[in-house]
C-alpha positions in Angstrom: -55.3 -43.0 5.4 -54.8 -46.2 6.1 -53.7 -48.3 2.5 -55.7 -51.7 2.1 -51.7 -53.0 2.6 -51.9 -51.8 6.2 -52.2 -54.0 9.2 -55.3 -51.5 11.0 -56.6 -53.7 13.6 -54.7 -56.5 16.2 -55.6 -59.9 17.8 -53.7 -59.5 20.8 -51.6 -57.4 22.9 -48.2 -57.9 21.7 -49.8 -57.5 17.9 -51.4 -54.3 19.6 -48.2 -52.7 20.9 -46.8 -53.9 17.3 -49.2 -51.2 15.8 -48.9 -48.6 18.4 -45.1 -48.2 17.6 -45.0 -48.4 14.3 -43.3 -45.0 12.8 -44.8 -43.7 9.9 -43.3 -41.3 7.6 -44.6 -38.0 9.8 -43.1 -39.2 12.5 -39.7 -40.5 10.9 -39.3 -37.4 8.8 -39.8 -35.1 12.8 -38.0 -37.5 14.6 -35.4 -37.5 11.5 -34.7 -33.7 12.0 -34.2 -33.5 15.5 -31.2 -32.8 16.8 -29.7 -34.8 19.6 -30.9 -37.1 22.2 -34.0 -37.6 22.9 -35.7 -37.9 26.4 -38.9 -39.2 27.2 -40.6 -38.9 31.3 -43.1 -40.6 32.6 -41.7 -43.7 30.8 -43.7 -45.9 33.1 -46.9 -45.2 32.5 -49.0 -46.3 29.8 -47.6 -44.6 26.8 -44.1 -44.5 27.6 -43.2 -47.7 26.5 -45.1 -47.0 23.4 -43.8 -43.6 22.7 -40.0 -44.6 23.5 -39.8 -47.7 21.3 -41.2 -45.4 18.2 -38.8 -42.7 18.6 -35.9 -45.6 18.6 -37.5 -46.9 15.6 -38.0 -43.7 13.7 -34.3 -42.5 14.3 -32.9 -45.6 13.6 -35.3 -45.5 10.3 -34.2 -41.7 9.5 -30.6 -43.2 10.0 -30.0 -40.5 13.0 -27.3 -42.2 16.1 -29.0 -40.6 19.2 -30.3 -42.5 22.0 -33.6 -42.4 23.6 -33.5 -41.6 27.4 -36.9 -43.2 29.2 -37.3 -41.5 32.5 -39.8 -42.9 35.6 -40.7 -41.9 38.9 -41.1 -45.5 39.5 -38.6 -48.1 39.3 -40.1 -51.3 37.4 -37.3 -54.6 36.6 -39.8 -56.0 34.0 -40.6 -52.6 32.2 -36.1 -51.8 32.6 -35.6 -55.5 30.8 -38.2 -54.9 28.2 -37.0 -51.4 27.2 -33.5 -52.8 27.0 -34.3 -55.5 25.2 -35.0 -53.1 22.7 -31.3 -50.8 22.5 -33.1 -48.4 24.6 -30.5 -48.8 27.3 -30.6 -45.4 29.3 -33.4 -45.8 31.6 -33.5 -44.1 35.1 -36.2 -45.1 37.6 
């Protein structure tokens, strides 16, 4: 449940993306307990980039060094550039 300090609404797409990419305590705990790298299939679809960013953020907060690898059947230079700007350098079209 959201506390009075947590933001739960967005004014635009960028703000919505930011809200969806946040990792809560449960995600941070789960991702922190995993061993090895994380591979996310279908990164070129609707939720793929959001899931990649959330996994990367949760890993960083949990202080776990790992690669978050996004895999997509289609190639999108814009998506690849976006993922790389977040530090998610392994993108396979």
